[in-house]
N, C-alpha and C positions, 0 to 999 in steps of 0.2 A: 340462335345469335351463339356468336363467334370465340370459341372459348378461352382466346387469348385476352379478349376485351376483359371477360369477366372475371380471369384470374388476374389481370390487372386491377379491376375495382374492387375485389375482395385486397387486393395485397394494399390500396390505396386504403382502404375502410379498416383494415386492421392496425395499422403502422402511424394512420393520421397526419401522413404527409407523403405526397408525389416524390420528395427528393429518397425517402426510406423506403419507398416502394419500389422505385427504380432499381435501388441498391437491392434489398430483398431480388427482383427477378433479374437482377444484372443487366439491365437496359437503359438505354439515356432517358431521363427527365423527360425531356420533349413527347419522345414516344408513349409514356406514360398518360400524360395530358392528350394527344392525339388519342389515344384507347380512348379513354373516357368520354372524349368530345364523338366521338363515332358511335358510343354506347348511347349517350345523352339522342344523339341526330335518329338511330335506329329505334328508339324508344318511345322518344318523341315528349322525352320528361327530362328535367335538369335534376341531376343524381345526386349533386354534389354545391353545398355552398361555401364561398370561397372569402376569405378574406386573406390581410396580409401575416395574420399571430394564428386563424384558427382555419380548420378543414372540417365541415360538421355534414353529415349526410341528410340530404331530405328526406322528407316524409317517403316521398319514392324511390329514395338510395334504401331506407331502411326495410322496405316491403322486397325490393329486388335483391338485396344482401341474404337474407334468408333463403330464397330460390339459387340463386347462384352459392353457396356453399353448397348444398344440396346437390343441384346440379355436378361440381367440380367434384364432389366425392363419389357420386358415381362412376361419372366418366374415370378419375383414377382407379376406383376399384377393378371397373369392366376392362380396361387396357391392362392391369397387372394382372387381372386372373388369367387373360387372352393371349397377352405376350411374356411373361415372365413363366419359367419355369418352375415348378413349386420346390420351396426349401425345405430343408430338413434339421434338424440339430435341437441342442439345448437353451433355451432363454430365460433367464433369472433375471424377476422383474421382482422391484421394492416399492412400496405404498404407503401411506398411513391408512389406516383398518378402517375409517370413516369413512372416507372415500371409495375405496375399495368396496366395503359393503354396499353404499347406496348407487354406487356411479358406473362400477368395472364389472360386475360380475356377467352383464350382459353382451358389455365390449369384449370380454376376454371371451365368452362363449362363442360368438361368432367368427374370433378369430382363430380360435379350434376348429372349428368346424371347415373352414375356406384353407386350415393349413393342418391336416392332418397330423404329419410327419414330423411337427414342432412339438417338442416337447415345452409346456410352459411350468416354471418352478416359481411361485409368487409366495412372498414374504411380506407381511405386516409388522411396522415397527411405528416408533416415532421420528420425527423428521430427523433430529438429531443424530438420532443410531443409524438412519437410512443414508443421511450424508456419508457419516465417517464410513461406513461398509462398503457403500460406493465407492470412495476413494480410493477405497482397500484392495476395490477388483473383485469385490463378492457378486457386483451385482453388474446387468447389461444395459438394463433400462430402471431407471426410477423416479419417480412422480413424489412431488414433495411441496410442504407448504413454504410458502415465502409472502414477503411484505412486497406491495406491489411496485416500490423504487426500491427495495433490497438489493442488497450485492451480490446474489443467489445468480447464478448463472442457469441458460436451460431456455427454453420454450414455453410461452403462456398457456395454458391448455384449458383450463378453468378459472372463473372468477366467484369467488364466494362471498355472499352478503350474509354479514352476522348479524346474529340476533341474541339477547339474553333469553333465557329459557328457564321456566320454575316450575314447582307440584303447586305452586300457589299466585294466584295473581297477587296477592300482596306482598309479594315477596321483599321489595322496595321502602315498605312503609318502615316510619320511623326510623331514627337515626344512629341506633346501633351499627356496628360495625357489619358491614354484610358479610355472609359466611361464602365463601367459594367454592365449588367443586372443581377443580381445574385437573389438568395432565402435568406431569414431572418438569420440572425446569432444565434445557428450556424451549419454549410451544409457543407458536404464534397466536393462538386463542388465550395462552395466557398471559402474556403480554400485553394482548390488545385489551383484556378485560381490567387488569390491573390499570394499563396507561388510562382506558376511558374514567374509571372512580377517582382517577387524584387528578386528572383534569376537572372532574366535576367538584372535587373537593369532598368525596364521600369517603369513610371511613369503612376498608373491607379486613379481613383476616383467612387466608384459605384453612377449610374446615375440612376438605379431603381431597387425598390427593391419588387419583387410578393412570394406570398404564394403557387402559383400556378403554372403548367408549362404552361397554355394555356394563363395565363398573361403576363409570361413571352417569350415565343413566339411574342406575340403581339406586346412588348416592342422591342424585337429587329428587329422583322418585319417594325414599323414604322422607325427604325434607329436611337432607342435611347441608341442602345451601343452591345457589342460583349457578350456573354456567354457561358460558358461550357455548352455540353449535352454529354451525353453517345452519340458514333459515329452513331449507328442504332436509335436513336429518333430523327438526327436531319431532319427538313421539308426537302419537296424536293427543295423550293425555296429558301434554305438557301446557304450561301457559308460555305465549311469548311476551315478555315485558318489552314496550315501550315508553319515548319520553311522557307519554301519558299517564303512566303509572311509577315515572320518578326514573325510570333509569335513562342511562348517558347513550348518545350515539355509539355507534360501532362501526369501525372502517372496514372495510371490505378486505380480502385477502385472495392468492393466488394459489394455485395449484400449478404447476410449471416439470415439466419434464425434460430428462436430462440423459444422455447417450453417453457409452463408452467409447473411447476412441483407441483402437480404429473398432468399430463395429461391425459384427459379422453378419451376413445376409438376414437371416432368421430373425433376429434383432432391429433391423434396422426395418423390417416388413410390421413387426411389432409396434417399432414408433409410428409410423407413417399410420396406424389401421388406429393409434390410439387417438393420434388425432386428428385423425379424418372423424371417427365418432365424437369425438365430444365436441368437435365444430361444428356437426349436425344439431348438436343438442342447445 
């Protein structure tokens, strides 16, 4: 398959729009349309359902998207390794602790193996602190939690499905104020929990505040309250609460990547590596 066709297809899938995909790739919209048509003809399947207001992937399009991301990532990685000289220097990365613990260890290990002359300095902190330190020049690359339609700039690299987590499966039973285990204000998860409970008309109180993931999990495990976590970060001994147990719905959040300007070659290489690695997953 033609790499240019696959790259256009992925851009359309990511942006949900032929116009925005054309802007991202800096080519004309008719060219994008023609490339999608050529790809559909080559594969013998319709990949997109189009209407005046919506553009959605077909079942075949969803299947191709997974392969296309991996094909492009491997292609880009091979080209980078073979055509670009190795870089050296220090890259300062800031990231939320929970995301680093669950998703970044393998990503950073592979980068370190491929770029032995780049030194990584990784700092974990709350999103508010990460943003302040990034804007003060302390980081070259930063990953932050944000609302999907929020004002914070950056490139979305991860979508997080949030759930309620508790040590008991009857945590939402009764009408007493629900005890919450949260991070200090401001925190996306804290805000999401309180807003969901307010919409549901459920009273709540902050029972425990922790700046670390381990501290929050220990508090929940001790029965001090319930918390909000990304679904794939819930410990095996916790219960996930849903509407069947009386828990209100929670909306997804995002992880976005921001880079300093101007950005040095080692930091650019790390940012590209993180984006490619997370896209594969």
